[in-house]
C-alpha positions in Angstrom: 8.7 0.5 46.7 10.0 3.6 44.9 11.8 1.4 42.4 8.6 -0.5 41.6 6.7 2.8 41.1 9.4 3.9 38.6 9.1 0.7 36.7 5.4 1.0 36.7 5.6 4.5 35.3 8.1 3.5 32.7 5.9 0.6 31.6 2.9 2.9 31.4 4.9 5.3 29.1 5.9 2.3 27.0 2.2 1.2 26.7 1.1 4.7 25.8 3.9 5.0 23.2 2.9 1.6 21.7 -0.7 2.6 21.5 0.1 5.9 19.8 2.3 4.1 17.2 -0.4 1.5 16.6 -3.0 4.3 16.2 -0.7 6.1 13.9 -0.4 3.0 11.6 -4.1 2.5 11.6 -4.7 6.1 10.8 -2.0 6.0 8.1 -3.8 3.2 6.2 -7.1 5.0 6.5 -5.6 8.3 5.4 -3.9 6.5 2.5 -7.3 5.3 1.3 -8.7 8.8 1.6 -5.8 10.3 -0.3 -6.1 7.6 -3.0 -9.8 8.2 -3.5 -9.4 12.0 -3.4 -6.6 11.8 -6.0 -8.6 9.7 -8.4 -11.6 12.0 -8.0 -9.4 15.0 -8.6 -7.8 13.4 -11.7 -11.3 12.5 -13.1 -12.6 16.0 -12.5 -9.5 17.5 -14.2 -10.2 15.3 -17.3 -13.9 16.4 -17.3 -13.0 20.1 -16.9 -10.4 19.8 -19.7 -12.9 18.2 -22.1 -15.5 20.8 -21.3 -13.2 23.7 -21.7 -11.6 22.2 -24.9 -14.9 21.5 -26.6 -16.6 24.8 -25.6 -13.4 27.0 -25.9 -14.6 28.7 -22.7 -13.4 28.6 -19.0 -16.9 27.7 -17.7 -15.7 24.1 -17.1 -13.7 25.3 -14.1 -17.0 25.7 -12.2 -17.0 21.9 -12.0 -14.2 22.2 -9.5 -16.8 23.3 -7.0 -18.4 19.9 -7.2 -15.2 18.1 -6.4 -15.3 18.5 -2.6 -18.8 17.0 -2.6 -17.6 14.0 -4.7 -14.7 13.4 -2.4 -16.8 13.7 0.8 -19.4 11.3 -0.7 -16.9 8.7 -1.7 -15.1 8.7 1.6 -18.5 8.6 3.4 -19.5 5.5 1.4 -16.1 3.9 2.1 -16.3 4.6 5.8 -19.8 2.9 6.0 -18.4 -0.3 4.5 -15.3 -0.3 6.7 -14.8 -0.5 10.4 -14.4 3.0 11.7 -11.0 4.2 12.7 -10.9 4.7 16.5 -10.9 8.4 17.5 -7.3 9.4 18.3 -5.1 12.5 18.5 -3.3 11.5 15.3 -6.5 10.9 13.4 -8.0 14.2 14.7 -4.9 16.1 13.6 -4.9 14.6 10.1 -8.7 15.3 9.8 -8.4 18.9 10.9 -5.5 19.5 8.5 -7.5 18.4 5.5 -10.7 20.1 6.7 -8.7 23.4 7.1 -7.2 22.9 3.6 -10.7 22.3 2.1 -12.2 25.5 3.7 -9.2 27.6 2.6 -9.2 26.3 -0.9 -12.9 26.7 -1.5 -12.8 30.3 0.0 -9.8 31.2 -2.1 -11.3 29.7 -5.3 -14.6 31.6 -4.9 -12.7 34.9 -4.2 -10.4 34.4 -7.2 -13.3 33.6 -9.5 -15.2 36.7 -8.5 -12.0 38.9 -8.6 -11.0 37.6 -12.1 -14.5 38.1 -13.4 -14.6 41.8 -12.1 -11.1 42.4 -13.6 -12.2 41.2 -17.0 -15.2 43.5 -16.8 -13.3 46.6 -15.6 -10.3 46.4 -18.0 -10.7 46.8 -21.8 -7.1 45.8 -22.5 -6.8 42.0 -22.3 -3.0 42.1 -21.5 -3.6 44.5 -18.6 -6.5 42.4 -17.3 -4.4 39.3 -17.4 -1.7 40.9 -15.3 -4.3 41.9 -12.7 -5.9 38.5 -12.5 -5.2 36.1 -9.6 -3.3 32.8 -10.5 -5.5 30.1 -9.0 -3.9 26.8 -10.0 -0.4 27.2 -8.5 -1.7 28.5 -5.2 -4.1 25.6 -4.8 -1.3 23.2 -5.8 1.1 24.7 -3.2 -1.6 24.5 -0.5 -2.3 20.9 -1.4 1.4 20.1 -1.3 1.6 21.7 2.2 -1.4 19.6 3.4 0.3 16.4 2.2 3.6 17.4 3.8 1.9 18.2 7.2 0.1 14.9 7.0 3.4 13.2 6.5 4.9 14.9 9.6 1.9 13.9 11.7 2.2 10.3 10.5 6.0 10.3 10.8 6.3 9.4 7.1 9.3 11.4 5.7 8.7 10.1 2.2 5.2 11.5 2.3 6.6 14.9 3.4 8.9 14.8 0.4 6.1 13.9 -2.0 4.1 16.9 -0.8 7.0 19.4 -1.0 8.6 18.2 -4.2 5.3 17.6 -6.0 3.9 21.0 -4.9 6.9 23.0 -5.8 7.6 21.2 -9.1 4.1 21.5 -10.5 3.6 25.1 -9.1 7.0 26.1 -10.8 5.7 24.7 -14.1 2.6 26.8 -13.8 4.3 30.0 -12.7 7.2 29.8 -15.1 4.9 29.1 -18.1 7.0 26.1 -19.2 3.9 24.2 -20.5 2.4 27.3 -22.1 5.7 28.0 -23.8 5.8 24.5 -25.3 2.3 24.9 -26.5 2.9 28.3 -28.1 6.0 27.2 -29.9 4.4 23.9 -31.1 1.0 25.2 -32.3 0.4 27.9 -34.9 -3.4 28.3 -34.7 -4.4 31.0 -32.3 -7.7 29.2 -31.5 -5.8 26.0 -30.7 -3.5 28.0 -28.4 -6.5 29.5 -26.5 -8.0 26.0 -26.1 -4.7 24.6 -24.8 -4.5 27.6 -22.4 -7.8 26.6 -20.9 -6.7 23.0 -20.6 -3.2 23.6 -19.1 -4.3 24.1 -15.5 -6.1 20.8 -15.6 -2.9 19.1 -16.8 -1.0 20.6 -13.8 -3.7 19.5 -11.3 -3.8 16.1 -12.9 0.0 15.7 -12.6 0.0 16.8 -8.9 -2.9 14.6 -8.1 -0.9 11.6 -9.4 2.3 12.6 -7.6 0.9 14.1 -4.4 -2.2 12.1 -3.8 -2.7 8.8 -5.7 0.8 7.4 -5.5 1.4 8.2 -1.8 -2.1 7.2 -1.0 -1.7 3.8 -2.6 1.7 3.3 -0.8 0.1 4.2 2.6 -3.0 1.9 2.2 -0.8 -1.0 1.1 1.6 -0.8 4.1 1.6 -3.4 6.8 -0.2 -2.3 9.9 
């Protein structure tokens, strides 16, 4: 009798494990679709911001980033209506809360940084001093996004997704902090006006690159996997 009870308990654990793995695979495909759409939307917004900043020679185009969360939410909502809803599960809940937390933190940080940098530009007469006191927005957001991708990979047990998030985030953030792209621009262009325009476009190129490495490619790989 006791032996039968142990077998029943073991079988129950096996069934629970199988259900969790099946749920994880379903959530992985759904998450892949969301990452893919979010990546494409981010890349498209980066192009629009770069064009606006380049043509106007002002940083006002960066305000378009505030519209991006609405675009991503709307696209995912339309997709969810067309597809069968993913069953509510612990795995799906954890992934969802990870990205909701990321979204709230990024939006809050972005608004804070915009206000701070605006006040710094008004308070300091010296442009060089003001630049040193300003908050670097792009690399921080890229690192946070890379962390969200890596955590999602851990939840879904996809080590390659973890690597995409970590390597992509660190690589692109390093390019931003080190000024590699800016250095190439400065040494390649003689016109001061052109350098200023490229300075306004550079963050968009960094976000475009990470969106491809950290969102679009892994998202496509997840949504194409076998269930």
